[in-house]
C-alpha positions, -999 to 999 in steps of 0.1 A, spaced: -423 726 629 -392 731 607 -371 709 630 -397 681 628 -399 683 590 -361 682 588 -360 651 610 -385 634 588 -365 641 556 -333 628 573 -351 597 584 -364 591 549 -329 595 534 -316 570 560 -343 545 551 -335 549 514 -298 544 519 -303 514 542 -328 497 519 -311 501 485 -326 531 467 -301 543 441 -308 580 445 -327 603 467 -353 611 440 -359 574 434 -360 567 471 -386 594 477 -408 578 451 -400 541 454 -376 529 482 -365 493 477 -352 465 499 -335 434 486 -350 441 451 -385 446 465 -404 479 464 -412 491 499 -448 503 501 -478 501 524 -503 473 516 -531 485 494 -563 467 483 -569 481 449 -597 456 442 -619 433 464 -603 401 476 -622 369 468 -607 336 479 -623 318 450 -601 338 426 -571 321 444 -583 285 442 -558 256 443 -562 219 441 -559 196 471 -539 173 448 -509 196 453 -505 180 487 -487 149 473 -461 172 455 -456 192 487 -450 160 507 -425 148 481 -406 181 483 -405 179 521 -395 143 522 -426 133 542 -455 148 560 -434 174 578 -443 209 592 -412 231 589 -427 259 611 -427 236 642 -403 208 632 -430 183 636 -436 150 617 -472 139 611 -487 105 606 -507 116 575 -518 146 556 -552 144 574 -534 161 603 -521 190 582 -532 219 560 -517 232 528 -501 264 539 -493 295 518 -461 310 530 -471 344 517 -508 343 524 -532 348 494 -549 379 509 -515 393 518 -503 388 482 -535 404 469 -528 435 490 -492 436 479 -498 439 442 -519 409 430 -551 430 434 -541 445 400 -531 411 384 -552 390 361 -570 358 371 -544 336 356 -516 351 376 -537 348 408 -544 311 402 -507 305 394 -497 322 426 -522 301 446 -507 268 432 -471 277 431 -450 251 450 -424 278 458 -450 293 482 -466 261 496 -457 240 526 -476 220 553 -487 231 587 -509 218 615 -544 234 615 -535 250 649 -507 269 632 -523 276 598 -558 286 610 -551 301 644 -516 314 647 -504 324 612 -537 329 594 -530 357 569 -503 374 590 -470 386 574 -435 383 590 -440 417 606 -468 402 626 -458 365 629 -427 343 625 -425 305 628 -411 288 658 -385 270 637 -369 274 602 -371 312 604 -341 317 580 -357 294 554 -390 311 559 -375 346 555 -357 337 523 -388 320 509 -409 350 515 -384 372 496 -382 347 467 -420 345 464 -424 383 465 -397 388 439 -412 362 416 -446 379 416 -432 415 419 -451 420 452 -444 450 474 -433 447 510 -442 470 539 -416 485 561 -424 465 593 -422 433 573 -388 442 558 -374 452 592 -386 419 607 -370 398 579 -338 418 581 -335 410 618 -340 373 611 -315 372 582 -289 391 601 -284 360 623 -286 333 595 -256 313 583 -278 293 560 -314 296 546 -318 259 540 -347 242 557 -337 223 588 -356 189 589 -355 173 623 -352 135 624 -385 116 628 -391 106 664 -368 132 679 -380 148 711 -383 182 694 -403 168 665 -428 149 686 -465 158 687 -461 181 717 -498 190 717 -511 154 719 -511 154 757 -540 179 758 -555 175 723 -582 149 730 -599 151 696 -565 151 677 -573 182 656 -540 199 663 -556 225 684 -562 227 722 -597 241 731 -605 257 764 -627 227 771 -598 204 767 -575 227 787 -599 227 816 -605 190 814 -567 185 818 -565 211 846 -541 234 828 -564 265 824 -558 294 825 -530 288 800 -502 314 799 -478 321 771 -449 302 787 -470 269 787 -462 244 759 -499 242 751 -502 279 744 -489 279 708 -517 255 699 -545 277 713 -561 310 702 -555 340 724 -583 362 711 -574 393 731 -536 389 727 -529 393 765 -507 362 768 -534 342 787 -559 318 772 -591 306 789 -589 331 817 -623 323 830 -626 291 850 -590 281 859 -579 245 867 -601 215 860 -635 214 842 -656 244 850 -692 237 863 -719 239 837 -734 270 853 -700 288 853 -694 278 817 -728 293 808 -720 326 824 -686 327 806 -703 319 772 -730 345 774 -705 372 785 -690 372 751 -704 394 723 -727 376 699 -739 349 724 -772 363 735 -780 381 702 -764 361 674 -748 380 645 -769 382 614 -739 379 590 -701 380 588 -700 417 584 -716 422 618 -695 395 634 -662 410 622 -669 442 640 -662 423 673 -640 395 659 -621 408 629 -605 374 621 -637 353 626 -644 327 653 -637 290 658 -664 263 659 -663 262 698 -671 299 701 -707 309 710 -709 332 680 -701 305 655 -728 296 630 -724 268 604 -741 291 578 -711 315 582 -685 287 577 -687 285 539 -657 262 535 -667 240 565 -632 242 581 -644 249 616 -637 286 614 -665 311 605 -660 345 587 -623 342 583 -606 366 560 
C-alpha cells in the first residue's frame, strides 16, 4: 500500500511539472496546462440548449471568414450552406461542463455566438461523428493543428477547464505542428471533392445503411471511404453488419429492425431511450419518433 501511494504522489508531481504548475502545493490543488486549469468535467447546473442559443444569421459571417462554404475538418468545399451546419469547435455542452455551468446567461449566449468558436461542417460530421465530443474523444481528419490551437484559444477566453485526456491529446497534435494556420484546399481538388456523393443518394451528407446496401458496399468497415460519413453505433469499426452486399430483402430488413432495442416496444420518452442509446438516434432508426426530435434535425434525444 505504501509503495502504491508513493507511486501516485510521484506521478502527480510529474504531471504538475509537465503541465506547468508553479509549485507542488499549487499543482496538488490546481495543475495547469498551457494556461488552462486541468480538472475533470463537472456539471454544476443542468445543461439546457436554449440557454446557448445562437442566430443562423451568423452563417454569413462564418462563410466570409472561411473565404467560402468550406469545411476545415474534411477539407471539403460545398455548393451552399444548405449542405452544412454551424459547428461549435468547443461544443456547448462541453463548455457547460468545463465551467460555464456557473456562468450567467449573458456569458453563455456570448459563447454560443462567438465566431472564434464557430466553423462549418457537413451534417455527417457535426451530428454523427463529432457531436459533443472533445479532442480526447475525437479529432478532425484535417486541420488538426488549427483545431487544437483554436480549442485552447476558446478555453482560455472563457476560462474553461480542460481534462487530462484532452490535454494529452492536444499535446500530441501540437508536438507535430509547424503552424497552426488553417489549411484551405483549392476548390475542385481531388481531396476537397464530395467524397461521399457516390453513395449519398439523398445528398444529406450522410450515408445510411439503406444507401450502403443499395450500392452493394455493406457491411462497411472503417477502412472504407464511406465509413466516416456513417454512424457506428457500437464502435466496432463495422457499420451495417446485418445484410451485407446489395439491398437486403424486406423480410431480412424487418428482422434486423426488430432486433434492436426500442423497436417492438417504443420508448416513452428520451430518458428511457438514452438508457440504450446515450447519444440519441437518427431518423432512420426504428426507435426514432418525431415527437422526440424537438429541433427537427433528424436526430432524436441528442444531448
